[in-house]
N, CA and C atoms of all chains as a GROMACS GRO file, in nm:
protein
  480
    1MET      N    1   1.993  -1.066   0.288
    1MET     CA    2   1.840  -1.179   0.260
    1MET      C    3   1.795  -1.132   0.132
    2LYS      N    4   1.748  -1.203   0.128
    2LYS     CA    5   1.624  -1.224  -0.023
    2LYS      C    6   1.516  -1.252   0.005
    3VAL      N    7   1.447  -1.105  -0.062
    3VAL     CA    8   1.296  -1.084  -0.063
    3VAL      C    9   1.184  -1.097  -0.196
    4ARG      N   10   1.173  -1.166  -0.185
    4ARG     CA   11   1.000  -1.198  -0.329
    4ARG      C   12   0.957  -1.120  -0.250
    5VAL      N   13   0.937  -1.032  -0.439
    5VAL     CA   14   0.804  -0.938  -0.435
    5VAL      C   15   0.691  -0.976  -0.540
    6GLU      N   16   0.589  -1.020  -0.537
    6GLU     CA   17   0.519  -1.120  -0.573
    6GLU      C   18   0.402  -1.011  -0.700
    7VAL      N   19   0.413  -0.985  -0.762
    7VAL     CA   20   0.352  -0.907  -0.818
    7VAL      C   21   0.153  -0.900  -0.939
    8ARG      N   22   0.009  -0.918  -0.890
    8ARG     CA   23  -0.060  -0.946  -0.994
    8ARG      C   24  -0.136  -0.831  -1.060
    9LEU      N   25  -0.253  -0.852  -1.044
    9LEU     CA   26  -0.317  -0.716  -1.128
    9LEU      C   27  -0.440  -0.745  -1.044
   10LYS      N   28  -0.518  -0.663  -1.006
   10LYS     CA   29  -0.634  -0.607  -0.924
   10LYS      C   30  -0.749  -0.763  -0.956
   11PRO      N   31  -0.812  -0.777  -0.889
   11PRO     CA   32  -0.910  -0.811  -0.929
   11PRO      C   33  -1.019  -0.720  -1.074
   12GLY      N   34  -1.080  -0.844  -1.128
   12GLY     CA   35  -1.168  -0.719  -1.214
   12GLY      C   36  -1.107  -0.608  -1.356
   13VAL      N   37  -0.936  -0.651  -1.302
   13VAL     CA   38  -0.892  -0.597  -1.393
   13VAL      C   39  -0.785  -0.687  -1.529
   14LEU      N   40  -0.895  -0.671  -1.690
   14LEU     CA   41  -0.822  -0.711  -1.758
   14LEU      C   42  -0.731  -0.806  -1.834
   15ASP      N   43  -0.716  -0.904  -1.795
   15ASP     CA   44  -0.581  -0.908  -1.891
   15ASP      C   45  -0.575  -1.058  -2.002
   16PRO      N   46  -0.531  -0.930  -2.076
   16PRO     CA   47  -0.540  -0.968  -2.307
   16PRO      C   48  -0.514  -1.116  -2.260
   17ALA      N   49  -0.326  -1.111  -2.236
   17ALA     CA   50  -0.232  -1.185  -2.251
   17ALA      C   51  -0.309  -1.379  -2.242
   18ALA      N   52  -0.295  -1.334  -2.060
   18ALA     CA   53  -0.395  -1.437  -1.958
   18ALA      C   54  -0.488  -1.478  -2.084
   19ALA      N   55  -0.581  -1.460  -2.097
   19ALA     CA   56  -0.686  -1.494  -2.207
   19ALA      C   57  -0.656  -1.579  -2.322
   20THR      N   58  -0.541  -1.503  -2.374
   20THR     CA   59  -0.487  -1.545  -2.486
   20THR      C   60  -0.453  -1.714  -2.458
   21ILE      N   61  -0.322  -1.680  -2.381
   21ILE     CA   62  -0.271  -1.823  -2.352
   21ILE      C   63  -0.415  -1.900  -2.264
   22LEU      N   64  -0.464  -1.876  -2.264
   22LEU     CA   65  -0.560  -1.979  -2.232
   22LEU      C   66  -0.660  -2.036  -2.361
   23ARG      N   67  -0.679  -1.932  -2.478
   23ARG     CA   68  -0.731  -1.992  -2.544
   23ARG      C   69  -0.649  -2.115  -2.636
   24SER      N   70  -0.496  -2.030  -2.597
   24SER     CA   71  -0.452  -2.110  -2.670
   24SER      C   72  -0.410  -2.302  -2.581
   25LEU      N   73  -0.424  -2.291  -2.460
   25LEU     CA   74  -0.406  -2.362  -2.412
   25LEU      C   75  -0.578  -2.458  -2.463
   26HIS      N   76  -0.675  -2.405  -2.498
   26HIS     CA   77  -0.832  -2.478  -2.559
   26HIS      C   78  -0.796  -2.537  -2.634
   27ARG      N   79  -0.706  -2.468  -2.778
   27ARG     CA   80  -0.609  -2.526  -2.916
   27ARG      C   81  -0.627  -2.644  -2.888
   28LEU      N   82  -0.487  -2.619  -2.824
   28LEU     CA   83  -0.395  -2.736  -2.777
   28LEU      C   84  -0.503  -2.901  -2.767
   29GLY      N   85  -0.556  -2.838  -2.668
   29GLY     CA   86  -0.676  -2.968  -2.643
   29GLY      C   87  -0.698  -2.976  -2.504
   30PHE      N   88  -0.618  -2.863  -2.413
   30PHE     CA   89  -0.613  -2.895  -2.278
   30PHE      C   90  -0.736  -2.838  -2.193
   31ASP      N   91  -0.830  -2.878  -2.286
   31ASP     CA   92  -0.950  -2.875  -2.215
   31ASP      C   93  -1.043  -2.880  -2.121
   32ASP      N   94  -0.982  -2.912  -2.002
   32ASP     CA   95  -0.990  -2.901  -1.844
   32ASP      C   96  -0.994  -2.810  -1.800
   33VAL      N   97  -0.870  -2.658  -1.868
   33VAL     CA   98  -0.844  -2.562  -1.791
   33VAL      C   99  -0.986  -2.436  -1.814
   34GLN      N  100  -1.001  -2.404  -1.686
   34GLN     CA  101  -1.140  -2.336  -1.701
   34GLN      C  102  -1.082  -2.145  -1.632
   35ASP      N  103  -0.949  -2.149  -1.562
   35ASP     CA  104  -0.930  -1.991  -1.576
   35ASP      C  105  -0.682  -2.012  -1.572
   36LEU      N  106  -0.671  -1.897  -1.617
   36LEU     CA  107  -0.486  -1.900  -1.559
   36LEU      C  108  -0.485  -1.709  -1.569
   37VAL      N  109  -0.450  -1.702  -1.459
   37VAL     CA  110  -0.419  -1.585  -1.395
   37VAL      C  111  -0.207  -1.538  -1.460
   38GLN      N  112  -0.216  -1.479  -1.480
   38GLN     CA  113  -0.053  -1.453  -1.509
   38GLN      C  114  -0.022  -1.384  -1.368
   39VAL      N  115   0.102  -1.432  -1.303
   39VAL     CA  116   0.225  -1.365  -1.180
   39VAL      C  117   0.340  -1.325  -1.261
   40ARG      N  118   0.360  -1.188  -1.211
   40ARG     CA  119   0.507  -1.156  -1.251
   40ARG      C  120   0.585  -1.156  -1.091
   41ALA      N  121   0.724  -1.168  -1.078
   41ALA     CA  122   0.745  -1.195  -0.953
   41ALA      C  123   0.914  -1.162  -0.926
   42PHE      N  124   1.019  -1.063  -0.856
   42PHE     CA  125   1.080  -1.081  -0.880
   42PHE      C  126   1.153  -1.147  -0.728
   43GLU      N  127   1.293  -1.182  -0.748
   43GLU     CA  128   1.322  -1.221  -0.598
   43GLU      C  129   1.485  -1.169  -0.555
   44VAL      N  130   1.459  -1.073  -0.471
   44VAL     CA  131   1.546  -0.945  -0.498
   44VAL      C  132   1.632  -0.944  -0.379
   45ASP      N  133   1.764  -0.968  -0.360
   45ASP     CA  134   1.902  -0.992  -0.288
   45ASP      C  135   1.919  -0.866  -0.209
   46ILE      N  136   1.880  -0.825  -0.100
   46ILE     CA  137   1.832  -0.687  -0.039
   46ILE      C  138   1.999  -0.749   0.064
   47ALA      N  139   2.124  -0.580   0.038
   47ALA     CA  140   2.251  -0.663   0.102
   47ALA      C  141   2.191  -0.567   0.314
   48LYS      N  142   2.078  -0.591   0.365
   48LYS     CA  143   2.051  -0.614   0.508
   48LYS      C  144   2.088  -0.735   0.620
   49VAL      N  145   2.134  -0.688   0.757
   49VAL     CA  146   2.135  -0.833   0.836
   49VAL      C  147   1.986  -0.772   0.848
   50ARG      N  148   1.867  -0.726   0.947
   50ARG     CA  149   1.780  -0.801   0.972
   50ARG      C  150   1.636  -0.790   0.841
   51PRO      N  151   1.528  -0.874   0.891
   51PRO     CA  152   1.420  -0.924   0.784
   51PRO      C  153   1.372  -0.782   0.780
   52GLU      N  154   1.338  -0.728   0.912
   52GLU     CA  155   1.288  -0.620   0.873
   52GLU      C  156   1.258  -0.549   0.828
   53ASP      N  157   1.418  -0.487   0.771
   53ASP     CA  158   1.506  -0.334   0.710
   53ASP      C  159   1.485  -0.405   0.550
   54ALA      N  160   1.540  -0.547   0.535
   54ALA     CA  161   1.494  -0.572   0.385
   54ALA      C  162   1.376  -0.560   0.344
   55LEU      N  163   1.229  -0.607   0.426
   55LEU     CA  164   1.152  -0.573   0.409
   55LEU      C  165   1.047  -0.467   0.338
   56ALA      N  166   1.105  -0.322   0.427
   56ALA     CA  167   1.130  -0.243   0.424
   56ALA      C  168   1.122  -0.182   0.309
   57ASP      N  169   1.243  -0.190   0.273
   57ASP     CA  170   1.335  -0.161   0.161
   57ASP      C  171   1.258  -0.256   0.037
   58ALA      N  172   1.232  -0.342   0.049
   58ALA     CA  173   1.126  -0.413  -0.047
   58ALA      C  174   1.000  -0.311  -0.150
   59ARG      N  175   0.957  -0.344   0.001
   59ARG     CA  176   0.795  -0.259   0.008
   59ARG      C  177   0.807  -0.155  -0.082
   60ALA      N  178   0.893  -0.057  -0.050
   60ALA     CA  179   0.933   0.036  -0.132
   60ALA      C  180   0.967   0.013  -0.254
   61MET      N  181   1.082  -0.054  -0.260
   61MET     CA  182   1.065  -0.048  -0.418
   61MET      C  183   0.955  -0.061  -0.484
   62ALA      N  184   0.883  -0.185  -0.423
   62ALA     CA  185   0.712  -0.204  -0.471
   62ALA      C  186   0.625  -0.052  -0.520
   63ASP      N  187   0.637  -0.055  -0.410
   63ASP     CA  188   0.556   0.117  -0.423
   63ASP      C  189   0.668   0.191  -0.547
   64GLN      N  190   0.757   0.201  -0.516
   64GLN     CA  191   0.814   0.278  -0.653
   64GLN      C  192   0.889   0.272  -0.777
   65LEU      N  193   0.836   0.139  -0.789
   65LEU     CA  194   0.927   0.047  -0.934
   65LEU      C  195   0.875  -0.067  -0.929
   66LEU      N  196   0.856  -0.202  -0.871
   66LEU     CA  197   0.815  -0.343  -0.940
   66LEU      C  198   0.727  -0.309  -0.989
   67ALA      N  199   0.586  -0.268  -0.882
   67ALA     CA  200   0.433  -0.276  -0.903
   67ALA      C  201   0.401  -0.079  -0.973
   68ASN      N  202   0.295  -0.176  -1.031
   68ASN     CA  203   0.190  -0.004  -1.069
   68ASN      C  204   0.059  -0.011  -0.955
   69PRO      N  205   0.079   0.080  -0.905
   69PRO     CA  206  -0.044   0.102  -0.806
   69PRO      C  207  -0.156   0.095  -0.813
   70VAL      N  208  -0.180   0.174  -0.912
   70VAL     CA  209  -0.274   0.183  -1.006
   70VAL      C  210  -0.390   0.038  -1.040
   71ILE      N  211  -0.299  -0.041  -1.139
   71ILE     CA  212  -0.411  -0.198  -1.103
   71ILE      C  213  -0.363  -0.339  -1.085
   72GLU      N  214  -0.255  -0.315  -1.003
   72GLU     CA  215  -0.161  -0.434  -1.012
   72GLU      C  216  -0.113  -0.414  -0.799
   73THR      N  217  -0.173  -0.566  -0.739
   73THR     CA  218  -0.128  -0.492  -0.626
   73THR      C  219  -0.023  -0.636  -0.622
   74TYR      N  220   0.072  -0.595  -0.488
   74TYR     CA  221   0.192  -0.685  -0.454
   74TYR      C  222   0.210  -0.780  -0.307
   75ARG      N  223   0.253  -0.891  -0.306
   75ARG     CA  224   0.280  -0.938  -0.187
   75ARG      C  225   0.410  -0.957  -0.132
   76LEU      N  226   0.504  -0.921  -0.033
   76LEU     CA  227   0.668  -0.928  -0.013
   76LEU      C  228   0.666  -1.125   0.038
   77ASP      N  229   0.695  -1.200   0.076
   77ASP     CA  230   0.794  -1.241   0.096
   77ASP      C  231   0.937  -1.282   0.098
   78LEU      N  232   0.956  -1.297   0.278
   78LEU     CA  233   1.073  -1.341   0.320
   78LEU      C  234   1.100  -1.464   0.259
   79VAL      N  235   1.239  -1.450   0.187
   79VAL     CA  236   1.311  -1.670   0.060
   79VAL      C  237   1.376  -1.668   0.188
   80GLU      N  238   1.497  -1.644   0.195
   80GLU     CA  239   1.597  -1.637   0.297
   80GLU      C  240   1.691  -1.546   0.414
   81MET      N  241  -0.870  -2.795  -0.911
   81MET     CA  242  -0.774  -2.827  -0.834
   81MET      C  243  -0.705  -2.725  -0.959
   82LYS      N  244  -0.604  -2.631  -0.811
   82LYS     CA  245  -0.521  -2.544  -0.882
   82LYS      C  246  -0.342  -2.570  -0.934
   83VAL      N  247  -0.311  -2.532  -1.052
   83VAL     CA  248  -0.191  -2.604  -0.998
   83VAL      C  249  -0.096  -2.425  -1.080
   84ARG      N  250   0.065  -2.397  -1.006
   84ARG     CA  251   0.090  -2.345  -1.012
   84ARG      C  252   0.206  -2.344  -1.163
   85VAL      N  253   0.285  -2.256  -1.164
   85VAL     CA  254   0.396  -2.302  -1.280
   85VAL      C  255   0.438  -2.192  -1.292
   86GLU      N  256   0.519  -2.211  -1.251
   86GLU     CA  257   0.670  -2.108  -1.252
   86GLU      C  258   0.802  -2.131  -1.324
   87VAL      N  259   0.785  -1.984  -1.397
   87VAL     CA  260   0.860  -2.007  -1.508
   87VAL      C  261   1.013  -1.900  -1.487
   88ARG      N  262   1.131  -1.967  -1.522
   88ARG     CA  263   1.225  -1.874  -1.472
   88ARG      C  264   1.358  -1.903  -1.553
   89LEU      N  265   1.457  -1.857  -1.646
   89LEU     CA  266   1.572  -1.827  -1.686
   89LEU      C  267   1.605  -1.931  -1.640
   90LYS      N  268   1.711  -2.001  -1.725
   90LYS     CA  269   1.800  -2.114  -1.647
   90LYS      C  270   1.969  -2.031  -1.677
   91PRO      N  271   1.998  -2.008  -1.583
   91PRO     CA  272   2.118  -2.025  -1.504
   91PRO      C  273   2.234  -2.022  -1.635
   92GLY      N  274   2.287  -1.918  -1.609
   92GLY     CA  275   2.340  -1.834  -1.770
   92GLY      C  276   2.289  -1.765  -1.827
   93VAL      N  277   2.179  -1.786  -1.905
   93VAL     CA  278   2.119  -1.731  -1.927
   93VAL      C  279   2.056  -1.586  -1.960
   94LEU      N  280   2.112  -1.528  -2.050
   94LEU     CA  281   2.101  -1.369  -2.025
   94LEU      C  282   2.002  -1.318  -1.998
   95ASP      N  283   1.896  -1.179  -1.886
   95ASP     CA  284   1.790  -1.127  -1.889
   95ASP      C  285   1.804  -0.972  -1.860
   96PRO      N  286   1.822  -0.926  -2.035
   96PRO     CA  287   1.842  -0.810  -1.973
   96PRO      C  288   1.731  -0.684  -1.940
   97ALA      N  289   1.635  -0.766  -1.911
   97ALA     CA  290   1.531  -0.657  -1.880
   97ALA      C  291   1.569  -0.674  -1.724
   98ALA      N  292   1.605  -0.755  -1.660
   98ALA     CA  293   1.599  -0.746  -1.509
   98ALA      C  294   1.700  -0.686  -1.496
   99ALA      N  295   1.863  -0.629  -1.602
   99ALA     CA  296   1.953  -0.594  -1.521
   99ALA      C  297   1.916  -0.473  -1.561
  100THR      N  298   1.771  -0.388  -1.596
  100THR     CA  299   1.762  -0.250  -1.675
  100THR      C  300   1.682  -0.210  -1.529
  101ILE      N  301   1.595  -0.333  -1.448
  101ILE     CA  302   1.525  -0.273  -1.352
  101ILE      C  303   1.651  -0.249  -1.241
  102LEU      N  304   1.754  -0.326  -1.221
  102LEU     CA  305   1.840  -0.288  -1.130
  102LEU      C  306   1.921  -0.238  -1.123
  103ARG      N  307   1.912  -0.165  -1.233
  103ARG     CA  308   2.058  -0.081  -1.308
  103ARG      C  309   1.945   0.071  -1.238
  104SER      N  310   1.757   0.093  -1.217
  104SER     CA  311   1.681   0.182  -1.235
  104SER      C  312   1.691   0.166  -1.069
  105LEU      N  313   1.690   0.042  -1.032
  105LEU     CA  314   1.684   0.042  -0.854
  105LEU      C  315   1.850   0.136  -0.728
  106HIS      N  316   1.902   0.081  -0.851
  106HIS     CA  317   2.039   0.181  -0.840
  106HIS      C  318   2.034   0.296  -0.813
  107ARG      N  319   1.919   0.318  -0.923
  107ARG     CA  320   1.898   0.491  -0.990
  107ARG      C  321   1.841   0.568  -0.849
  108LEU      N  322   1.755   0.486  -0.853
  108LEU     CA  323   1.642   0.536  -0.732
  108LEU      C  324   1.724   0.543  -0.564
  109GLY      N  325   1.802   0.465  -0.584
  109GLY     CA  326   1.885   0.496  -0.440
  109GLY      C  327   1.928   0.382  -0.320
  110PHE      N  328   1.842   0.293  -0.437
  110PHE     CA  329   1.798   0.152  -0.342
  110PHE      C  330   1.960   0.089  -0.396
  111ASP      N  331   2.084   0.107  -0.286
  111ASP     CA  332   2.237   0.075  -0.298
  111ASP      C  333   2.205  -0.071  -0.243
  112ASP      N  334   2.124  -0.122  -0.201
  112ASP     CA  335   2.181  -0.233  -0.122
  112ASP      C  336   2.137  -0.378  -0.241
  113VAL      N  337   2.117  -0.313  -0.329
  113VAL     CA  338   2.035  -0.409  -0.379
  113VAL      C  339   2.113  -0.518  -0.465
  114GLN      N  340   2.166  -0.629  -0.441
  114GLN     CA  341   2.275  -0.700  -0.540
  114GLN      C  342   2.215  -0.773  -0.665
  115ASP      N  343   2.135  -0.813  -0.658
  115ASP     CA  344   2.062  -0.856  -0.749
  115ASP      C  345   1.958  -0.864  -0.790
  116LEU      N  346   1.860  -0.898  -0.856
  116LEU     CA  347   1.703  -0.921  -0.918
  116LEU      C  348   1.735  -1.101  -1.015
  117VAL      N  349   1.635  -1.121  -0.945
  117VAL     CA  350   1.562  -1.218  -1.090
  117VAL      C  351   1.421  -1.237  -1.080
  118GLN      N  352   1.353  -1.231  -1.241
  118GLN     CA  353   1.246  -1.224  -1.222
  118GLN      C  354   1.198  -1.411  -1.319
  119VAL      N  355   1.162  -1.371  -1.220
  119VAL     CA  356   1.069  -1.521  -1.261
  119VAL      C  357   0.901  -1.486  -1.315
  120ARG      N  358   0.845  -1.561  -1.434
  120ARG     CA  359   0.720  -1.520  -1.401
  120ARG      C  360   0.597  -1.666  -1.379
  121ALA      N  361   0.483  -1.685  -1.339
  121ALA     CA  362   0.421  -1.806  -1.306
  121ALA      C  363   0.355  -1.775  -1.290
  122PHE      N  364   0.215  -1.849  -1.399
  122PHE     CA  365   0.045  -1.951  -1.374
  122PHE      C  366   0.008  -2.026  -1.264
  123GLU      N  367  -0.172  -1.951  -1.254
  123GLU     CA  368  -0.230  -2.008  -1.188
  123GLU      C  369  -0.302  -2.083  -1.272
  124VAL      N  370  -0.269  -2.176  -1.276
  124VAL     CA  371  -0.400  -2.264  -1.365
  124VAL      C  372  -0.511  -2.334  -1.300
  125ASP      N  373  -0.644  -2.323  -1.359
  125ASP     CA  374  -0.707  -2.398  -1.230
  125ASP      C  375  -0.750  -2.519  -1.344
  126ILE      N  376  -0.740  -2.674  -1.258
  126ILE     CA  377  -0.779  -2.760  -1.394
  126ILE      C  378  -0.908  -2.767  -1.290
  127ALA      N  379  -0.971  -2.905  -1.461
  127ALA     CA  380  -1.145  -2.981  -1.355
  127ALA      C  381  -1.070  -3.076  -1.349
  128LYS      N  382  -0.959  -3.131  -1.286
  128LYS     CA  383  -0.910  -3.244  -1.236
  128LYS      C  384  -0.971  -3.268  -1.066
  129VAL      N  385  -0.983  -3.362  -1.063
  129VAL     CA  386  -1.028  -3.451  -0.904
  129VAL      C  387  -0.911  -3.488  -0.882
  130ARG      N  388  -0.824  -3.562  -0.988
  130ARG     CA  389  -0.696  -3.647  -0.838
  130ARG      C  390  -0.527  -3.523  -0.917
  131PRO      N  391  -0.488  -3.459  -0.843
  131PRO     CA  392  -0.342  -3.386  -0.750
  131PRO      C  393  -0.312  -3.398  -0.855
  132GLU      N  394  -0.269  -3.576  -0.892
  132GLU     CA  395  -0.085  -3.637  -0.982
  132GLU      C  396  -0.230  -3.580  -1.120
  133ASP      N  397  -0.332  -3.617  -1.200
  133ASP     CA  398  -0.384  -3.606  -1.274
  133ASP      C  399  -0.338  -3.442  -1.352
  134ALA      N  400  -0.389  -3.399  -1.271
  134ALA     CA  401  -0.407  -3.214  -1.267
  134ALA      C  402  -0.210  -3.198  -1.255
  135LEU      N  403  -0.092  -3.265  -1.213
  135LEU     CA  404   0.028  -3.188  -1.191
  135LEU      C  405   0.016  -3.264  -1.310
  136ALA      N  406   0.009  -3.341  -1.365
  136ALA     CA  407   0.053  -3.418  -1.497
  136ALA      C  408  -0.002  -3.288  -1.681
  137ASP      N  409  -0.124  -3.256  -1.646
  137ASP     CA  410  -0.173  -3.224  -1.700
  137ASP      C  411  -0.073  -3.038  -1.748
  138ALA      N  412  -0.059  -3.002  -1.674
  138ALA     CA  413  -0.012  -2.838  -1.592
  138ALA      C  414   0.202  -2.858  -1.646
  139ARG      N  415   0.236  -3.014  -1.661
  139ARG     CA  416   0.335  -3.041  -1.651
  139ARG      C  417   0.357  -3.055  -1.865
  140ALA      N  418   0.267  -3.095  -1.928
  140ALA     CA  419   0.189  -3.076  -2.017
  140ALA      C  420   0.186  -2.923  -2.175
  141MET      N  421   0.155  -2.879  -2.020
  141MET     CA  422   0.153  -2.690  -2.115
  141MET      C  423   0.212  -2.689  -2.051
  142ALA      N  424   0.313  -2.698  -1.995
  142ALA     CA  425   0.455  -2.592  -1.965
  142ALA      C  426   0.535  -2.629  -2.058
  143ASP      N  427   0.509  -2.807  -2.082
  143ASP     CA  428   0.638  -2.862  -2.195
  143ASP      C  429   0.559  -2.820  -2.331
  144GLN      N  430   0.442  -2.767  -2.394
  144GLN     CA  431   0.421  -2.717  -2.502
  144GLN      C  432   0.359  -2.592  -2.506
  145LEU      N  433   0.317  -2.525  -2.392
  145LEU     CA  434   0.293  -2.376  -2.410
  145LEU      C  435   0.336  -2.282  -2.340
  146LEU      N  436   0.376  -2.268  -2.193
  146LEU     CA  437   0.377  -2.174  -2.101
  146LEU      C  438   0.525  -2.164  -2.056
  147ALA      N  439   0.688  -2.276  -2.110
  147ALA     CA  440   0.796  -2.248  -2.073
  147ALA      C  441   0.839  -2.271  -2.223
  148ASN      N  442   0.998  -2.196  -2.240
  148ASN     CA  443   1.045  -2.233  -2.310
  148ASN      C  444   1.203  -2.310  -2.322
  149PRO      N  445   1.149  -2.447  -2.365
  149PRO     CA  446   1.279  -2.569  -2.317
  149PRO      C  447   1.397  -2.515  -2.297
  150VAL      N  448   1.434  -2.415  -2.430
  150VAL     CA  449   1.517  -2.431  -2.449
  150VAL      C  450   1.685  -2.330  -2.347
  151ILE      N  451   1.522  -2.208  -2.308
  151ILE     CA  452   1.620  -2.095  -2.211
  151ILE      C  453   1.536  -2.151  -2.074
  152GLU      N  454   1.450  -2.185  -2.048
  152GLU     CA  455   1.413  -2.166  -1.942
  152GLU      C  456   1.342  -2.304  -1.897
  153THR      N  457   1.390  -2.253  -1.741
  153THR     CA  458   1.251  -2.434  -1.616
  153THR      C  459   1.187  -2.381  -1.562
  154TYR      N  460   1.092  -2.458  -1.556
  154TYR     CA  461   1.014  -2.418  -1.459
  154TYR      C  462   0.939  -2.557  -1.378
  155ARG      N  463   0.878  -2.476  -1.222
  155ARG     CA  464   0.876  -2.617  -1.161
  155ARG      C  465   0.690  -2.568  -1.152
  156LEU      N  466   0.615  -2.649  -1.032
  156LEU     CA  467   0.475  -2.731  -1.058
  156LEU      C  468   0.491  -2.751  -0.915
  157ASP      N  469   0.426  -2.622  -0.865
  157ASP     CA  470   0.302  -2.663  -0.732
  157ASP      C  471   0.258  -2.654  -0.687
  158LEU      N  472   0.102  -2.793  -0.585
  158LEU     CA  473  -0.063  -2.753  -0.645
  158LEU      C  474  -0.069  -2.613  -0.517
  159VAL      N  475  -0.187  -2.588  -0.551
  159VAL     CA  476  -0.163  -2.467  -0.491
  159VAL      C  477  -0.310  -2.529  -0.385
  160GLU      N  478  -0.396  -2.530  -0.471
  160GLU     CA  479  -0.538  -2.642  -0.365
  160GLU      C  480  -0.574  -2.743  -0.471
   0.00000   0.00000   0.00000
């Protein structure tokens, strides 16, 4: 099964990289851009038959390695 | 309008970071993980009224700044 783990900063956590990209877009002439949020995602192929097992594994991976629980949140989606 | 720009490496381009994460997952005991693909995404808020204008802007941003056309591909999705 393939699970997608999408990781993003918690609301209120500053993202200097996103701010830099936003400034660069303005400098390139994209004046209509009002905000930009960066997201990381992992598409993980897991050799489990039952969706609930794959999702449980993905949740454990996110908690232990893929996301930083102090500053990030994540969501899981079954892709296939 | 909010457009999501999802950027990933073209097939065949090596991703050493993803390989390292995959090894780390195995080391943590997630032996059922067979593959891991990393994706970057940008959620861009664009002050355009028509969806086709927002998407055209997002395409230009991806071409000029958000993606590296030599090694990456991207897809656009209207979020709202």
